[in-house]
C-alpha positions in Angstrom: -48.1 -5.2 -11.2 -45.0 -8.1 -11.9 -43.8 -5.4 -14.5 -43.7 -3.3 -11.5 -41.8 -5.1 -9.2 -39.9 -6.3 -11.3 -37.7 -3.2 -11.7 -38.4 -2.2 -8.1 -37.0 -5.6 -7.2 -33.8 -5.1 -9.2 -33.1 -1.4 -8.3 -33.6 -2.3 -4.6 -30.6 -5.9 -4.8 -28.8 -2.6 -7.3 -28.5 -0.8 -3.7 -28.2 -3.9 -1.6 -24.8 -4.8 -4.0 -23.4 -0.9 -3.4 -23.8 -1.1 -0.2 -22.0 -3.9 0.8 -22.2 -6.4 3.6 -21.7 -4.7 6.2 -19.9 -1.2 7.4 -18.0 0.4 5.3 -14.5 2.9 6.1 -15.1 5.7 4.4 -11.2 7.3 3.5 -11.9 11.2 4.7 -9.9 12.9 2.9 -7.2 15.1 4.5 -3.5 17.0 3.8 -2.3 14.8 0.8 1.1 15.6 -1.0 1.4 15.4 -4.5 3.7 13.2 -4.9 5.4 10.4 -2.9 8.9 9.6 -4.3 11.7 7.8 -3.0 14.4 4.6 -2.7 14.6 1.7 -0.4 17.9 1.6 1.4 20.2 -0.6 4.3 22.6 1.7 6.4 22.6 3.9 3.6 23.1 2.3 0.5 20.8 1.8 -2.2 18.8 -1.9 -2.1 18.2 -3.5 -5.6 16.1 -6.8 -5.8 16.4 -9.8 -8.7 14.1 -8.6 -11.7 11.8 -11.7 -10.9 10.6 -10.9 -7.5 7.6 -8.4 -7.0 7.9 -5.9 -4.3 5.7 -3.6 -2.4 6.3 -2.0 0.6 2.8 -2.0 2.5 1.7 1.1 4.2 -0.5 1.5 7.3 -2.3 4.3 7.4 -2.4 6.1 11.2 -6.1 6.5 10.5 -6.3 2.2 9.7 -6.5 2.8 5.7 -3.5 1.0 4.3 -1.6 1.7 0.6 0.5 -0.7 -1.3 3.3 1.2 -3.3 5.5 -0.9 -5.7 8.9 -0.9 -5.3 11.4 -0.8 -8.7 14.3 -3.5 -9.0 16.5 -1.3 -8.5 15.0 -0.1 -4.7 13.3 3.4 -6.1 9.0 4.1 -6.2 7.4 6.8 -7.8 3.7 6.9 -7.4 1.3 9.6 -7.0 -0.4 11.3 -3.7 -0.3 10.3 -0.9 -1.9 11.4 2.5 0.1 13.2 5.0 0.4 11.2 8.8 2.3 9.0 10.2 3.0 5.3 8.7 3.7 2.2 10.4 5.4 0.0 6.8 6.3 -3.5 5.9 8.4 -4.5 2.8 6.7 -7.6 1.5 9.4 -9.7 -1.2 7.2 -12.1 -3.7 10.1 -14.3 -4.9 7.9 -16.1 -7.7 7.4 -19.9 -8.3 11.1 -20.6 -7.3 10.1 -20.2 -3.8 8.7 -21.6 -1.2 4.9 -21.8 -1.3 3.2 -19.8 0.7 3.5 -16.2 2.3 5.9 -13.8 0.7 8.7 -12.1 2.7 7.9 -9.2 4.9 10.5 -7.2 6.8 8.8 -4.8 9.4 10.1 -1.2 8.2 12.1 -0.2 11.9 10.2 3.2 12.9 7.7 3.4 10.4 7.2 6.8 8.1 6.2 9.6 8.2 4.5 11.9 5.0 4.5 15.9 5.8 2.8 18.0 3.9 5.1 19.6 0.8 7.9 17.1 1.6 7.9 14.4 -1.8 11.0 12.7 -2.1 11.4 10.1 1.1 14.5 7.4 2.1 13.2 4.5 3.8 15.9 2.4 5.6 15.1 -0.9 6.5 17.6 -1.2 9.7 19.9 -3.2 10.9 17.8 -6.5 10.2 17.0 -6.3 7.0 19.1 -9.2 5.2 18.6 -9.8 1.3 
C-alpha cells in the first residue's frame, strides 16, 4: 500500500508545484510583430551609454504583461517578437558597483510607446527631462 500511495503523493506535489501558490496570469496570444528593433534618442540625437552599464527598457503592456528589452551601449536594441499594443516605458540603468547601492537609475519615457502591426523599427525619445 505504501508503494502505491507514495507515487500518488509525489504526483500531487508535482502538480501543486506546477500550479504555483496562487493565481497565475497567462499571456493571451494576440497579434505580434516579428521583430522589435530601434534606437534610443534625446532631442533626435542618438544616446550612448557607458559600456560598463547594464541598460534596459522595461515595457508595461496595456494588458498587464511586462517585457525587458536590453539596450546596447550605442543606444540600440534588437529583439525577436513583441505583442502589438500600447506600453508605458521606463529606462533602467544599472551603473554597477561604482554607483551608489540601491535601485538602478530610472527614467520614465514620456508618452510611452505603441507597437503597431507590421512596424518593426522604432525610435524612442527620452524627452526633455532626460539627463545622462
